[in-house]
C-alpha positions as CSV (number, residue, x, y, z in Angstrom):
1,X,-68.8,-186.2,-1.2
2,X,-72.2,-186.8,0.3
3,X,-72.7,-189.9,-2.0
4,X,-69.3,-191.3,-1.0
5,X,-69.9,-190.8,2.7
6,X,-73.3,-192.4,2.5
7,X,-72.0,-195.3,0.5
8,X,-69.2,-196.0,3.0
9,X,-71.6,-195.9,5.9
10,X,-73.9,-198.3,4.1
11,X,-71.1,-200.7,3.4
12,X,-70.4,-200.8,7.2
13,X,-74.0,-201.9,7.8
14,X,-73.7,-204.7,5.3
15,X,-70.9,-206.5,7.0
16,X,-73.2,-209.1,8.6
17,X,-74.3,-210.1,5.1
18,X,-70.8,-211.1,4.2
19,X,-70.7,-213.5,7.2
20,X,-74.2,-214.9,6.3
21,X,-73.2,-215.4,2.7
22,X,-70.0,-217.4,3.6
23,X,-71.7,-219.4,6.3
24,X,-74.8,-220.3,4.3
25,X,-72.8,-222.2,1.6
26,X,-70.6,-224.1,4.0
27,X,-72.4,-227.3,3.3
28,X,-72.9,-226.7,-0.5
29,X,-75.7,-225.3,-2.7
30,X,-77.6,-228.5,-2.5
31,X,-78.1,-228.0,1.2
32,X,-79.2,-224.4,0.5
33,X,-81.9,-225.5,-1.9
34,X,-83.1,-228.3,0.4
35,X,-83.6,-225.9,3.2
36,X,-85.4,-223.3,1.1
37,X,-87.9,-225.8,-0.4
38,X,-88.8,-227.7,2.8
39,X,-92.4,-227.6,4.1
40,X,-91.2,-226.3,7.5
41,X,-89.6,-223.3,5.8
42,X,-92.8,-222.5,3.9
43,X,-94.6,-222.7,7.3
44,X,-92.1,-220.3,8.9
45,X,-92.7,-217.8,6.1
46,X,-96.4,-217.9,6.5
47,X,-96.3,-217.6,10.3
48,X,-93.7,-214.8,10.3
49,X,-95.3,-212.7,7.5
50,X,-98.8,-213.1,9.0
51,X,-97.4,-211.6,12.3
52,X,-95.7,-208.8,10.3
53,X,-98.8,-207.8,8.4
54,X,-101.1,-207.9,11.5
55,X,-98.8,-205.9,13.7
56,X,-97.8,-203.3,11.0
57,X,-101.4,-202.6,10.0
58,X,-102.5,-202.3,13.6
59,X,-99.6,-200.0,14.5
60,X,-100.1,-197.9,11.4
61,X,-103.8,-197.4,12.1
62,X,-103.4,-197.0,15.9
63,X,-100.3,-194.7,15.7
64,X,-101.9,-192.4,13.0
65,X,-105.3,-192.2,14.8
66,X,-103.6,-191.3,18.1
67,X,-101.4,-188.7,16.4
68,X,-104.5,-187.1,14.8
69,X,-106.2,-186.9,18.2
70,X,-103.3,-185.1,19.9
71,X,-102.4,-182.7,17.0
72,X,-105.7,-181.9,15.2
73,X,-108.5,-182.2,17.7
74,X,-109.5,-180.3,20.8
75,X,-109.2,-183.4,23.0
76,X,-108.4,-182.1,26.5
77,X,-104.9,-182.8,27.9
78,X,-103.2,-183.3,24.6
79,X,-99.8,-182.4,25.8
80,X,-99.8,-184.9,28.7
81,X,-101.4,-187.5,26.4
82,X,-98.6,-187.1,23.9
83,X,-96.0,-187.9,26.6
84,X,-97.9,-190.9,27.9
85,X,-98.6,-192.4,24.5
86,X,-94.8,-192.3,23.7
87,X,-93.8,-194.2,26.9
88,X,-94.6,-197.8,25.8
89,X,-91.6,-197.5,23.5
90,X,-89.5,-197.8,26.7
91,X,-90.8,-201.2,27.6
92,X,-88.7,-204.1,26.1
93,X,-90.9,-206.6,24.2
94,X,-89.5,-209.5,26.2
95,X,-90.5,-207.8,29.5
96,X,-94.0,-207.0,28.3
97,X,-94.5,-210.5,26.9
98,X,-93.4,-212.2,30.1
99,X,-95.7,-209.9,32.2
100,X,-98.7,-210.6,30.0
101,X,-98.2,-214.4,29.7
102,X,-97.4,-214.8,33.4
103,X,-100.8,-213.2,34.3
104,X,-102.8,-214.4,31.3
105,X,-101.3,-217.8,30.1
106,X,-104.0,-218.2,27.5
107,X,-102.4,-215.5,25.4
108,X,-99.6,-217.8,24.3
109,X,-99.4,-218.0,20.6
110,X,-100.0,-215.8,17.6
111,X,-102.4,-213.3,19.1
112,X,-100.4,-212.9,22.3
113,X,-97.3,-212.1,20.2
114,X,-99.3,-209.7,18.0
115,X,-100.8,-207.9,21.1
116,X,-97.4,-207.4,22.8
117,X,-95.6,-206.3,19.6
118,X,-98.4,-203.8,18.8
119,X,-98.5,-202.1,22.2
120,X,-94.7,-201.7,22.3
121,X,-94.3,-200.8,18.6
122,X,-97.1,-198.3,17.8
123,X,-94.9,-195.3,19.0
124,X,-92.7,-195.9,16.0
125,X,-95.6,-194.6,13.9
126,X,-97.1,-192.3,16.5
127,X,-94.0,-190.1,17.1
128,X,-93.1,-189.3,13.5
129,X,-96.8,-188.8,12.6
130,X,-97.1,-186.3,15.4
131,X,-94.0,-184.5,14.2
132,X,-95.2,-184.4,10.6
133,X,-98.7,-183.3,11.4
134,X,-97.5,-180.5,13.7
135,X,-95.3,-179.1,10.9
136,X,-98.0,-179.0,8.2
137,X,-99.3,-175.7,7.0
138,X,-103.1,-175.7,6.7
139,X,-103.3,-173.7,3.4
140,X,-104.1,-176.8,1.3
141,X,-106.6,-178.0,3.8
142,X,-108.4,-174.7,3.7
143,X,-108.5,-174.8,-0.1
144,X,-110.0,-178.3,0.0
145,X,-112.7,-177.1,2.4
146,X,-113.5,-174.1,0.3
147,X,-114.1,-176.5,-2.6
148,X,-116.7,-178.3,-0.6
149,X,-114.8,-181.2,0.9
150,X,-115.9,-182.4,4.3
151,X,-113.7,-182.5,7.4
152,X,-113.0,-186.3,7.3
153,X,-112.4,-186.1,3.5
154,X,-109.8,-183.3,4.0
155,X,-108.2,-185.2,6.8
156,X,-107.8,-188.4,4.8
157,X,-107.2,-187.0,1.3
158,X,-105.1,-183.9,2.1
159,X,-103.7,-183.9,5.6
160,X,-102.7,-187.6,6.0
161,X,-101.6,-187.8,2.4
162,X,-99.1,-185.0,3.0
163,X,-97.8,-186.8,6.1
164,X,-97.6,-190.2,4.5
165,X,-93.8,-190.1,4.3
166,X,-93.4,-190.0,8.1
167,X,-96.2,-192.6,8.5
168,X,-94.7,-195.0,6.0
169,X,-91.3,-194.6,7.6
170,X,-92.8,-195.6,10.9
171,X,-94.6,-198.5,9.5
172,X,-91.4,-199.8,7.8
173,X,-89.6,-199.7,11.2
174,X,-92.5,-201.6,12.8
175,X,-92.4,-204.3,10.1
176,X,-88.6,-204.7,10.3
177,X,-88.8,-204.8,14.1
178,X,-91.4,-207.5,14.0
179,X,-89.3,-209.5,11.6
180,X,-86.2,-209.2,13.9
181,X,-87.9,-209.6,17.3
182,X,-87.0,-212.6,19.3
183,X,-88.1,-211.8,22.9
184,X,-91.9,-211.5,22.4
185,X,-92.3,-214.5,20.0
186,X,-90.1,-216.7,22.2
187,X,-91.9,-215.8,25.4
188,X,-95.3,-216.2,23.7
189,X,-94.1,-219.5,22.3
190,X,-94.9,-218.6,18.7
191,X,-92.5,-220.2,16.3
192,X,-91.2,-217.6,13.8
193,X,-88.0,-217.0,11.8
194,X,-86.2,-215.5,14.8
195,X,-87.0,-218.3,17.2
196,X,-85.8,-220.9,14.8
197,X,-82.6,-218.9,13.9
198,X,-81.8,-218.4,17.5
199,X,-82.3,-222.1,18.2
200,X,-80.0,-223.2,15.4
201,X,-77.3,-220.8,16.5
202,X,-77.7,-221.8,20.2
203,X,-77.6,-225.5,19.4
204,X,-74.4,-224.9,17.4
205,X,-74.9,-228.0,15.2
206,X,-76.6,-226.2,12.3
207,X,-75.3,-222.6,11.8
208,X,-75.6,-223.0,8.0
209,X,-79.4,-223.4,8.3
210,X,-79.5,-220.4,10.6
211,X,-77.6,-218.3,8.0
212,X,-79.9,-219.5,5.2
213,X,-83.0,-218.5,7.1
214,X,-81.4,-215.1,8.0
215,X,-80.7,-214.4,4.3
216,X,-84.3,-215.4,3.5
217,X,-85.4,-212.9,6.1
218,X,-83.4,-210.3,4.1
219,X,-85.6,-211.0,1.1
220,X,-88.7,-210.1,3.0
221,X,-87.0,-207.0,4.4
222,X,-86.3,-205.9,0.9
223,X,-90.0,-206.3,0.1
224,X,-90.9,-204.2,3.1
225,X,-88.5,-201.5,2.0
226,X,-89.8,-201.4,-1.5
227,X,-93.4,-201.2,-0.2
228,X,-92.5,-198.3,2.1
229,X,-90.9,-196.4,-0.9
230,X,-94.1,-196.9,-2.9
231,X,-96.3,-195.8,0.0
232,X,-94.1,-192.8,0.8
233,X,-94.4,-191.5,-2.8
234,X,-92.8,-188.1,-3.7
235,X,-95.3,-185.8,-2.1
236,X,-93.8,-182.9,-0.1
237,X,-95.0,-182.1,3.4
238,X,-93.7,-178.5,3.5
239,X,-95.6,-175.4,2.7
240,X,-95.5,-173.9,-0.8
241,X,-96.9,-170.4,-0.3
242,X,-95.4,-167.2,0.9
243,X,-95.9,-165.6,4.3
244,X,-96.0,-166.8,7.8
245,X,-97.2,-170.3,8.5
246,X,-100.5,-170.4,10.4
247,X,-101.6,-173.1,12.9
248,X,-104.1,-175.6,11.7
249,X,-107.7,-175.2,13.0
250,X,-108.6,-177.9,15.6
251,X,-111.4,-180.3,14.9
252,X,-114.2,-179.8,17.5
253,X,-115.2,-183.1,18.9
254,X,-118.7,-183.7,20.0
255,X,-119.6,-185.5,23.3
256,X,-119.7,-188.9,21.7
257,X,-116.5,-188.4,19.7
258,X,-114.7,-187.1,22.7
259,X,-115.7,-190.1,24.8
260,X,-114.5,-192.4,22.0
261,X,-111.2,-190.5,21.9
262,X,-110.7,-190.9,25.7
263,X,-111.7,-194.5,25.4
264,X,-109.1,-195.2,22.7
265,X,-106.3,-193.4,24.6
266,X,-107.3,-195.0,27.9
267,X,-107.5,-198.5,26.4
268,X,-104.1,-198.2,24.8
269,X,-102.4,-196.8,27.9
270,X,-104.0,-199.5,30.1
271,X,-102.7,-202.3,27.9
272,X,-99.3,-200.8,27.2
273,X,-98.5,-199.2,30.5
274,X,-101.0,-199.6,33.3
275,X,-101.2,-203.4,33.4
276,X,-97.4,-204.1,32.9
277,X,-96.3,-201.5,35.4
278,X,-98.8,-202.7,38.0
279,X,-97.5,-206.2,37.7
280,X,-93.9,-205.1,37.6
281,X,-94.5,-203.0,40.7
282,X,-95.9,-206.0,42.5
283,X,-92.8,-208.0,41.6
284,X,-90.5,-205.3,42.9
285,X,-92.4,-205.1,46.2
286,X,-92.0,-208.9,46.5
287,X,-88.3,-208.7,45.8
288,X,-87.8,-206.0,48.5
289,X,-86.8,-208.7,51.0
290,X,-84.3,-210.2,48.6
291,X,-80.6,-209.4,49.1
292,X,-80.2,-207.1,46.1
293,X,-76.6,-206.0,45.3
294,X,-77.1,-202.2,44.8
295,X,-73.5,-201.8,43.7
296,X,-74.0,-204.4,40.9
297,X,-77.3,-202.8,39.9
298,X,-75.7,-199.3,39.8
299,X,-72.8,-200.5,37.7
300,X,-75.2,-202.2,35.2
301,X,-77.2,-199.0,35.0
302,X,-74.1,-196.9,34.3
303,X,-72.9,-199.2,31.6
304,X,-76.3,-199.3,29.9
305,X,-76.6,-195.5,29.9
306,X,-73.0,-195.1,28.6
307,X,-73.5,-197.6,25.7
308,X,-76.9,-196.1,24.8
309,X,-75.5,-192.5,24.8
310,X,-72.5,-193.5,22.7
311,X,-74.6,-195.5,20.2
312,X,-77.1,-192.6,19.9
313,X,-74.4,-190.1,19.2
314,X,-72.4,-192.2,16.7
315,X,-75.5,-193.6,14.9
316,X,-77.2,-190.2,14.5
317,X,-74.0,-188.7,13.1
318,X,-73.6,-191.5,10.6
319,X,-77.3,-191.3,9.6
320,X,-77.1,-187.6,8.6
321,X,-75.3,-188.1,5.2
322,X,-77.6,-191.0,4.3
323,X,-80.8,-189.1,5.3
324,X,-79.7,-185.9,3.5
325,X,-78.9,-187.8,0.3
326,X,-82.2,-189.7,0.4
327,X,-84.3,-186.5,1.1
328,X,-82.5,-184.3,-1.5
329,X,-81.6,-186.6,-4.3
330,X,-83.3,-189.1,-6.6
331,X,-82.1,-192.0,-8.7
332,X,-81.5,-195.7,-8.5
333,X,-78.1,-195.4,-6.8
334,X,-79.4,-193.1,-4.1
335,X,-82.4,-195.3,-3.5
336,X,-80.1,-198.4,-3.2
337,X,-77.8,-196.7,-0.7
338,X,-80.7,-195.6,1.5
339,X,-82.6,-198.9,1.4
340,X,-79.5,-201.0,2.0
341,X,-79.2,-199.4,5.5
342,X,-82.5,-200.9,6.4
343,X,-81.7,-204.5,5.5
344,X,-79.8,-205.4,8.7
345,X,-82.5,-203.9,10.9
346,X,-84.6,-207.0,10.0
347,X,-81.9,-209.4,11.2
348,X,-82.2,-210.8,14.7
349,X,-79.7,-209.3,17.1
350,X,-78.0,-212.6,17.6
351,X,-77.2,-212.8,13.9
352,X,-75.5,-209.4,14.0
353,X,-73.8,-210.4,17.2
354,X,-72.4,-213.6,15.7
355,X,-71.2,-211.6,12.7
356,X,-69.5,-209.2,15.0
357,X,-67.8,-212.1,16.8
358,X,-66.7,-213.4,13.4
359,X,-65.4,-209.9,12.3
360,X,-63.6,-209.3,15.6
361,X,-61.9,-212.7,15.6
362,X,-60.8,-212.6,12.0
363,X,-60.3,-209.0,10.9
364,X,-60.5,-206.7,14.0
365,X,-59.0,-208.9,16.7
366,X,-57.7,-205.9,18.8
367,X,-61.3,-204.7,19.0
368,X,-62.8,-208.1,20.0
369,X,-64.8,-207.9,23.2
370,X,-64.3,-204.1,23.5
371,X,-66.7,-201.3,23.7
372,X,-66.1,-199.9,20.1
373,X,-67.0,-203.3,18.5
374,X,-70.2,-203.4,20.6
375,X,-71.1,-199.8,19.6
376,X,-70.5,-200.8,16.0
377,X,-73.0,-203.6,16.3
378,X,-75.5,-201.1,17.7
379,X,-74.9,-198.8,14.7
380,X,-75.5,-201.7,12.3
381,X,-78.7,-202.7,14.1
382,X,-80.2,-199.3,14.7
383,X,-79.0,-196.9,11.9
384,X,-82.4,-197.1,10.1
385,X,-84.2,-195.7,13.2
386,X,-82.1,-192.5,12.8
387,X,-82.2,-192.4,9.0
388,X,-86.0,-192.7,8.9
389,X,-86.6,-189.9,11.4
390,X,-84.0,-187.5,9.9
391,X,-85.1,-188.1,6.3
392,X,-88.8,-187.4,7.1
393,X,-87.7,-184.1,8.9
394,X,-85.5,-183.0,6.1
395,X,-88.2,-183.8,3.5
396,X,-90.5,-181.4,5.4
397,X,-87.9,-178.6,5.0
398,X,-88.2,-176.8,1.6
399,X,-85.0,-177.4,-0.5
400,X,-85.4,-173.9,-2.0
401,X,-84.4,-172.4,1.4
402,X,-81.0,-174.0,1.0
403,X,-80.8,-172.7,-2.6
404,X,-81.5,-169.2,-1.4
405,X,-78.8,-169.4,1.2
406,X,-76.3,-170.7,-1.4
407,X,-77.3,-167.8,-3.7
408,X,-76.4,-165.4,-0.9
409,X,-72.8,-166.8,-0.7
410,X,-73.1,-169.7,1.7
411,X,-71.4,-173.0,0.8
412,X,-73.7,-176.1,0.5
413,X,-72.5,-177.4,3.9
414,X,-73.0,-174.1,5.7
415,X,-76.5,-173.8,4.1
416,X,-77.5,-177.2,5.4
417,X,-76.1,-176.4,8.9
418,X,-77.7,-172.9,9.1
419,X,-81.0,-173.5,7.4
420,X,-81.9,-177.2,7.2
421,X,-80.5,-178.4,10.5
422,X,-82.7,-176.1,12.7
423,X,-85.8,-177.1,10.7
424,X,-84.9,-180.8,11.0
425,X,-83.9,-180.6,14.7
426,X,-87.0,-182.6,15.8
427,X,-86.1,-185.4,13.4
428,X,-82.5,-185.5,14.7
429,X,-83.7,-185.6,18.3
430,X,-86.3,-188.3,17.5
431,X,-83.7,-190.4,15.7
432,X,-81.2,-190.1,18.6
433,X,-83.9,-191.0,21.2
434,X,-85.0,-194.0,19.2
435,X,-81.5,-195.3,19.0
436,X,-80.9,-194.6,22.7
437,X,-84.0,-196.6,23.6
438,X,-83.3,-199.5,21.3
439,X,-79.7,-199.8,22.6
440,X,-81.0,-199.9,26.2
441,X,-83.3,-202.8,25.4
442,X,-81.0,-204.8,23.0
443,X,-80.0,-208.2,24.5
444,X,-78.4,-210.7,22.1
445,X,-75.7,-208.4,20.7
446,X,-74.9,-207.1,24.2
447,X,-74.6,-210.7,25.5
448,X,-72.1,-211.8,22.9
449,X,-70.1,-208.7,22.4
450,X,-69.9,-206.8,25.7
451,X,-66.4,-206.5,27.3
452,X,-65.5,-209.1,29.8
453,X,-66.6,-208.1,33.3
454,X,-69.1,-205.5,32.1
455,X,-72.8,-206.0,32.7
456,X,-75.8,-204.0,31.5
457,X,-79.4,-203.9,32.7
458,X,-80.5,-206.1,29.9
459,X,-77.8,-208.8,30.5
460,X,-78.4,-208.7,34.3
461,X,-82.1,-209.2,33.7
462,X,-81.3,-212.1,31.3
463,X,-79.0,-213.7,33.9
464,X,-81.6,-213.8,36.6
465,X,-84.6,-214.8,34.4
466,X,-82.7,-217.7,32.8
467,X,-82.7,-219.3,36.3
468,X,-86.2,-218.1,37.1
469,X,-85.0,-215.8,39.8
470,X,-87.7,-213.2,39.1
471,X,-87.3,-211.5,42.5
472,X,-83.7,-210.4,41.7
473,X,-84.6,-209.8,38.1
474,X,-87.5,-207.3,39.0
475,X,-85.2,-204.4,40.0
476,X,-83.3,-204.7,36.7
477,X,-86.5,-204.8,34.7
478,X,-87.8,-201.8,36.6
479,X,-84.6,-199.8,36.2
480,X,-84.5,-200.6,32.5
481,X,-88.1,-199.4,32.0
482,X,-87.6,-196.3,34.2
483,X,-84.4,-195.0,32.6
484,X,-85.5,-195.9,29.1
485,X,-88.7,-193.9,29.8
486,X,-86.9,-190.7,30.5
487,X,-85.8,-189.8,26.9
488,X,-89.1,-191.2,25.7
489,X,-91.0,-188.8,27.9
490,X,-88.8,-185.9,26.8
491,X,-89.4,-186.8,23.2
492,X,-93.2,-187.1,23.7
493,X,-93.2,-183.8,25.6
494,X,-91.4,-182.1,22.7
495,X,-93.8,-183.6,20.1
496,X,-96.8,-182.7,22.2
497,X,-95.6,-179.2,22.8
498,X,-95.1,-178.7,19.1
499,X,-98.6,-179.8,18.5
500,X,-100.0,-177.5,21.2
501,X,-98.1,-174.5,19.8
502,X,-99.6,-175.1,16.4
503,X,-103.0,-175.8,17.9
504,X,-103.1,-172.4,19.5
């Protein structure tokens, strides 16, 4: 039953590929081959993959280092720091990019796009790494120290090795996000796959080329998914011994190391939060004299929160069977089911949106331009966010506890609900929060699929910025960041509190 449920859910996420397959061959296979082997296509591949590699490596190193600081060291203020370090996830990439380029025009290009994508994406690694490091039992680390290993060697060879499933899942999400992002690369004027795909769709004269490039994007998404599976390995992150789990001893930082830790945290927060919020605050003050329609702003906020909540609940519920299957079973079929859910996360939102329009117009006409179809598009786009978080949490829960419950007369379902679900609660919450945030920030799918007469914060922001009315756009941007920051802060507080409890 679990396999059937996971397979059906995966099929739902692959609907956009049917549209792309049909559209890409509209002009014949000769046109497909010509597009694939053009010099400009090779250039796009190099530019896009270069950005993916730089941002993913930077987020992996940065997110992991920050997670170690707040969970395994005696850095003062770790709980508050955990909350603050999670908040950049609430800033849409297109908002951050516009703020940076408006103040520092020289950033336009590759390094500007890399900077913006890194500072808004590293929490994808930081949050699961904090959760994983907080749950680890220190027994193996103590054994390694007793055998003469140094503290740094134990950290790299034992601690981080056991947390690599969560770190790899976070890096995969970063890589897929960079592949699919349009806002940052367009604002920074860096030509990548998404910019060209968006241009082809918007122009309307070459949708076949857009579909071919989107399918090529899928090939690189598959490569990222395979790389993540190899990096994750099959190591368990849960404890193997009997008895009560003990908190891991904190690494005592010297004066120089503590200063370096504060410098790293301060630099990240200044770039990701301090500077953007200061500029955004100045824009809001300047717009105070503008005639802002508060009723319109409130309606957009209500719609955004409603769609984000609905998408978070539906997506998390659908992710549970896939994550359970991936965490508890092995085999080619299981691997294919899990990894297939990640494919569409690499698609630009506009591709999923156009596929939704195609599906609504041809097969689900009663649902066209209705809220259920929009929520379905969010599920297709953001299911991997929930699957990755839940899978990592379930993998940290020993399967033998479920076996004990079954041996005591519980059914498999009741054993999962009574034993595994409480242990994986942090993963469920993290997955729901990530989907909520991503939905709040999503623009292309919302623009094309939202019901007539309904506006969200993202579409309102887009409406004003397209005509360069940044005074009226500022309240929408501020509201979007503020209300997206609330669940992020709660999630960061939860993660930080877990680390503090284990630290004491």
